[in-house]
C-alpha positions in Angstrom: -160.0 15.0 -4.9 -163.0 15.0 -2.8 -163.1 11.1 -3.2 -159.5 10.9 -1.9 -160.1 13.0 0.7 -163.0 10.9 1.7 -160.9 7.8 1.2 -158.1 9.3 3.5 -160.8 10.2 6.2 -162.3 6.6 6.2 -158.9 4.9 6.6 -158.2 7.4 9.8 -161.7 6.8 11.1 -161.4 3.3 10.7 -158.1 3.0 12.9 -159.8 5.5 15.7 -163.3 3.9 15.7 -163.5 3.8 19.4 -162.3 7.5 19.4 -165.3 8.5 16.6 -167.9 6.4 18.4 -171.2 7.9 19.0 -170.6 10.6 16.1 -171.7 9.8 12.3 -175.1 9.1 10.5 -178.1 7.6 12.7 -179.3 4.0 12.0 -181.9 1.6 13.2 -180.7 -1.9 13.3 -183.1 -5.2 13.6 -180.6 -7.8 15.3 -181.3 -11.8 14.5 -182.7 -12.0 17.9 -185.5 -9.3 17.3 -183.6 -6.8 19.1 -183.8 -3.4 17.8 -180.7 -0.7 18.3 -180.6 3.2 17.6 -177.0 3.7 16.7 -175.3 6.7 15.8 -172.1 5.5 13.8 -170.1 6.1 11.1 -170.1 3.2 8.4 -166.4 1.6 9.3 -164.2 -1.0 7.2 -163.5 -4.1 8.8 -160.5 -4.8 6.5 -159.4 -8.4 7.6 -162.9 -9.3 7.4 -163.5 -7.4 4.2 -166.8 -6.1 5.6 -168.4 -2.8 7.1 -169.7 -2.4 10.6 -171.0 0.1 12.8 -170.5 1.0 16.4 -173.1 0.8 19.3 -172.3 2.6 22.3 -173.8 1.1 25.3 -174.1 3.5 28.0 -174.9 1.4 30.5 -171.2 0.6 31.1 -168.9 3.3 32.3 -166.3 4.5 29.7 -163.6 2.7 31.5 -165.3 -0.9 30.1 -164.7 0.0 26.8 -164.9 -4.2 25.9 -168.8 -3.9 26.9 -169.5 0.1 26.0 -168.6 -0.2 22.2 -169.9 -3.0 20.4 -169.1 -3.6 16.7 -172.5 -4.6 14.9 -171.7 -6.6 11.5 -174.2 -7.2 8.6 -174.6 -10.9 9.1 -175.6 -10.1 12.8 -178.8 -7.9 11.1 -182.1 -8.7 9.6 -182.3 -5.3 8.2 -180.9 -1.9 8.8 -182.7 1.9 8.3 -180.6 4.8 7.6 -181.9 8.0 8.8 -180.5 10.2 5.7 -180.8 13.8 5.9 -182.4 14.9 2.4 -181.2 17.9 0.2 -183.8 20.2 2.1 -182.4 19.0 5.4 -185.3 17.1 6.6 -184.6 13.4 7.8 -186.0 10.6 6.0 -186.1 6.8 6.9 -184.5 4.4 4.2 -184.6 0.6 4.5 -181.9 -1.6 3.7 -180.9 -5.1 3.9 -177.4 -6.8 4.9 -175.0 -8.2 2.4 -171.8 -10.1 2.9 -169.6 -6.9 2.6 -172.0 -4.2 4.5 -175.6 -3.5 3.7 -177.6 -2.4 1.0 -179.7 1.0 1.3 -182.2 2.2 -1.0 -181.5 5.9 -0.8 -183.7 7.1 -3.6 -186.9 5.4 -4.7 -188.8 5.9 -7.9 -188.5 5.5 -11.5 -184.7 5.3 -11.2 -183.7 3.6 -7.6 -180.3 4.1 -6.2 -178.5 1.7 -3.6 -176.1 2.9 -1.7 -173.7 1.3 1.2 -174.7 3.8 4.0 -176.9 6.8 4.3 -174.0 9.1 3.6 -174.6 8.7 -0.5 -174.0 13.0 -1.3 -171.1 14.9 -1.4 -170.8 18.6 -1.8 -169.5 19.4 -5.3 -170.2 23.0 -5.4 -170.7 25.9 -3.2 -172.4 28.8 -4.7 -172.2 32.3 -3.2 -176.0 32.4 -2.6 -178.2 29.3 -1.8 -177.9 25.8 -1.0 -174.3 23.9 -1.8 -174.5 21.9 -5.2 -174.9 18.4 -4.2 -174.1 14.9 -6.2 -173.6 11.4 -5.5 -170.7 10.2 -3.5 -169.6 7.5 -6.1 -167.5 5.5 -3.5 -170.8 5.2 -1.4 -173.1 4.6 -4.5 -173.7 0.5 -4.7 -176.0 0.7 -8.0 -178.6 2.7 -10.2 -181.9 0.9 -11.3 -184.6 1.6 -13.9 -187.8 0.5 -12.8 -187.6 -3.2 -11.8 -184.7 -3.4 -14.3 -181.1 -4.7 -13.3 -179.2 -3.0 -11.0 -176.3 -1.2 -12.9 -173.0 0.5 -12.0 -173.8 4.1 -11.6 -172.2 5.8 -14.3 -172.7 8.7 -16.6 -173.4 6.7 -19.6 -175.7 4.5 -17.7 -177.7 7.4 -16.4 -177.9 9.3 -19.4 -179.5 5.8 -21.0 -181.9 5.8 -18.6 -183.2 9.5 -19.0 -183.2 9.4 -22.7 -186.4 10.7 -23.8 -186.3 13.5 -20.9 -184.8 16.2 -22.4 -184.5 18.3 -19.0 -183.3 15.0 -17.1 -180.6 14.4 -20.0 -179.6 18.2 -19.8 -179.1 18.1 -16.3 -176.6 14.9 -16.5 -174.0 17.4 -18.2 -175.0 20.7 -16.5 -176.2 19.9 -12.9 -175.0 16.1 -11.9 -176.3 12.8 -12.0 -178.4 13.3 -8.7 -180.5 16.2 -10.2 -180.9 14.5 -13.2 -182.2 11.3 -11.2 -184.3 13.7 -9.2 -185.6 15.5 -12.3 -186.6 12.2 -14.1 -188.0 10.9 -11.2 -190.1 13.6 -10.5 -191.5 14.1 -14.1 -192.2 10.0 -13.8 -194.0 10.8 -11.1 -196.2 13.6 -12.6 -196.7 11.8 -15.7 -198.2 8.7 -13.7 -200.6 10.8 -11.8 -202.2 12.3 -15.1 
């Protein structure tokens, strides 16, 4: 149901990208000419070109000059992207990414298990307890893949994560009880701790 709502919102945003310009997640893009732009934008989908784009609002131009004020930025115009991601504790982290044919690939979680997403908006609320923080998990439509160490990037699925966390009892338990996001976080935390010993 969350995924259907997200898809409907995305379709509505794609139609109204000018109205939503200047809203969304924070990104820093380096264009092929070397220029760097800090952008606040949703990740839109160009259905004709089958690729994502961001909208940069150039405030040097008046609102009446929408042709120059709103600039679409496509992956093939960029060298790299940095998504300014809000972590589950409310802090902001910079996550580096590269352009692809259909968007950008951003490494949103780094560790023994790496997670790659289409944008910085890779988590979704899956439960709201009466007390404490909301329960988060991966927004499956945003996730490109999951990778154990330097292995191949595989589709994010319960089966693949279970295979990767095998041998870590707590992380395996978290897959069922707390979700894939918490399982990956736990596995990475334990792997980092073990590496320091």
